[in-house]
C-alpha positions in Angstrom: -28.3 142.4 223.7 -27.4 146.2 224.1 -24.7 145.6 226.6 -22.9 143.1 224.6 -22.8 145.9 221.8 -21.5 148.2 224.7 -18.5 145.6 225.2 -17.9 145.1 221.8 -17.7 148.7 220.7 -15.4 149.3 223.9 -13.3 146.5 223.0 -12.8 148.0 219.3 -12.1 151.4 220.8 -9.5 149.7 223.1 -7.7 147.8 220.1 -7.8 151.1 218.0 -6.1 153.0 220.9 -3.5 150.8 221.9 -2.4 150.2 218.2 -2.2 154.1 217.8 0.1 154.4 221.2 2.1 151.5 219.8 2.6 153.1 216.4 3.3 156.4 218.1 5.9 155.0 220.5 7.8 153.1 217.7 8.1 156.2 215.9 10.0 158.0 218.5 13.8 158.5 218.0 15.9 155.8 219.9 19.7 156.6 220.7 21.4 153.3 221.4 24.0 153.2 224.2 27.7 153.6 222.6 29.3 151.9 225.6 30.6 148.2 224.6 28.4 145.3 225.8 29.7 143.9 229.0 26.9 141.6 230.0 23.9 139.8 228.5 20.9 142.2 227.6 18.5 139.2 227.4 19.4 138.2 230.9 18.7 141.7 232.0 15.1 141.6 230.6 14.5 138.5 232.2 15.7 139.8 235.4 13.5 142.8 234.9 10.3 140.9 234.6 11.1 138.4 237.3 13.6 139.0 240.2 13.7 142.7 239.3 9.9 143.0 240.3 10.5 141.5 243.7 10.4 143.6 246.9 14.2 142.7 247.4 15.1 144.5 244.1 12.7 147.7 244.8 13.4 149.8 247.9 10.1 151.4 248.2 8.4 148.0 248.1 10.8 146.9 251.1 9.8 149.9 253.1 5.9 149.4 252.1 5.1 145.9 252.1 1.4 146.3 252.8 1.1 148.8 249.6 3.3 146.5 247.5 0.9 143.5 248.4 -2.1 145.5 247.7 -0.8 146.4 244.4 -0.1 142.9 243.4 -3.4 141.3 244.4 -5.1 144.3 242.7 -3.3 144.0 239.6 -3.8 140.2 239.2 -7.5 140.6 239.8 -7.6 143.3 236.9 -5.8 140.6 234.5 -7.9 137.9 235.6 -11.1 139.8 235.1 -9.9 140.7 231.5 -9.4 136.9 230.8 -12.8 136.4 232.5 -14.6 138.9 230.2 -13.2 137.0 227.2 -14.6 133.7 228.7 -18.1 135.3 229.6 -19.9 134.2 226.5 -19.3 130.4 227.8 -19.9 131.4 231.6 -22.8 128.9 231.7 -20.1 126.2 230.8 -17.9 127.3 233.8 -18.0 124.8 236.7 -19.9 126.7 239.7 -16.9 126.2 242.2 -14.6 128.1 239.6 -17.0 131.0 239.1 -17.3 131.2 242.9 -13.5 131.1 243.5 -13.4 133.9 240.6 -16.0 135.9 242.4 -14.0 135.8 245.7 -10.9 136.9 243.8 -12.8 139.8 242.1 -14.5 140.8 245.5 -11.0 141.1 247.2 -9.6 143.0 244.2 -12.8 145.6 244.6 -12.1 146.0 248.1 -8.7 146.8 247.5 -9.4 149.2 244.7 -11.6 151.0 247.4 -8.5 150.9 249.8 -6.8 152.8 247.2 -9.0 155.8 247.6 -8.2 155.6 251.5 -4.5 155.6 250.6 -4.5 158.5 248.3 -7.0 160.7 250.6 -4.9 159.8 254.0 -1.3 160.6 252.9 -0.8 164.4 252.1 1.9 163.7 249.4 -0.4 161.2 247.7 -3.5 163.7 248.0 -1.2 166.3 246.5 -0.1 164.2 243.7 -3.2 162.6 242.9 -5.2 164.1 239.6 -9.0 163.5 238.8 -7.9 161.1 236.1 -6.1 158.9 239.0 -9.4 158.9 241.1 -11.6 158.0 237.9 -9.2 155.4 236.6 -9.3 153.8 240.4 -13.1 154.1 240.3 -13.5 152.4 237.0 -11.3 149.7 237.7 -12.9 149.0 241.1 -16.3 148.8 239.5 -15.0 146.5 236.8 -13.8 144.2 239.5 -17.0 144.5 241.8 -19.1 143.8 238.8 -17.1 141.0 237.6 -17.6 139.7 241.2 -21.2 139.9 240.8 -21.4 138.5 237.7 -19.5 135.5 238.3 -21.7 134.9 241.6 -24.9 135.4 239.7 -25.0 135.2 236.2 -28.0 137.3 235.8 -25.7 140.4 236.5 -23.5 139.6 233.2 -25.0 142.5 231.3 -24.2 145.0 233.7 -20.5 143.6 233.8 -20.4 143.9 230.0 -21.6 147.3 230.0 -18.9 148.3 232.5 -16.3 146.6 230.6 -17.0 148.3 227.5 -16.8 151.7 229.3 -13.4 150.5 230.9 -12.0 149.5 227.5 -13.1 152.5 225.9 -11.3 154.6 228.3 -8.1 152.8 228.9 -6.0 153.9 225.8 -6.7 157.6 226.7 -6.5 157.9 230.5 -4.2 156.9 233.1 -4.9 153.0 232.3 -2.8 153.1 229.4 0.4 152.7 231.7 -0.1 149.0 231.3 1.3 149.5 227.7 4.3 151.6 228.8 5.1 149.0 231.7 6.4 146.6 229.1 8.6 149.3 227.4 10.1 150.6 230.9 10.9 147.1 232.1 12.5 146.1 228.7 14.9 149.2 228.5 15.4 148.8 232.1 16.4 145.3 231.9 18.5 146.2 228.8 20.4 148.6 230.4 21.4 146.8 233.4 22.1 143.5 231.4 24.3 145.1 228.8 26.3 146.9 231.8 26.8 143.6 233.5 25.5 145.3 237.0 23.5 142.0 237.8 26.6 139.8 238.2 
């Protein structure tokens, strides 16, 4: 099927792009801290990926609860959608109640994606800072979840989901969506710094 080929080609581009980014990042010079270790770097990394992501640890999230929850649900939808994409060759074997639950989750994610356009256009600062890449990435992920919702509800639309997924994967390493790679680096380095300085005690 042609759309399955698009998905596989997109996955190949995605894998090559991610590997290229990881190689480039690992080649960048790293200057370790010279101050003596006062705490546990491992504990700091654990905090960065758990409690450090909660609103209590992020002032912007405490102030903007609605935006925080929107972002959490939106990104959960994307990650579940990625897992769903991997499972689609066996879509016929997935129980209907589970498919309908997934369709509802993806539909909510797509609605929250559309809300992202409203947020960027309604706030003057966000409108000023937003680039064409921001809007394109948001549109692509919204289409990804919308097509996932439709295909989970009606399996006849699976080819459309594969086509959109292939385009999304091929774009991810070269546009804003590649921030999912840097996210892990940022959280690890943040945790290492906070942990070794014992500021979490």
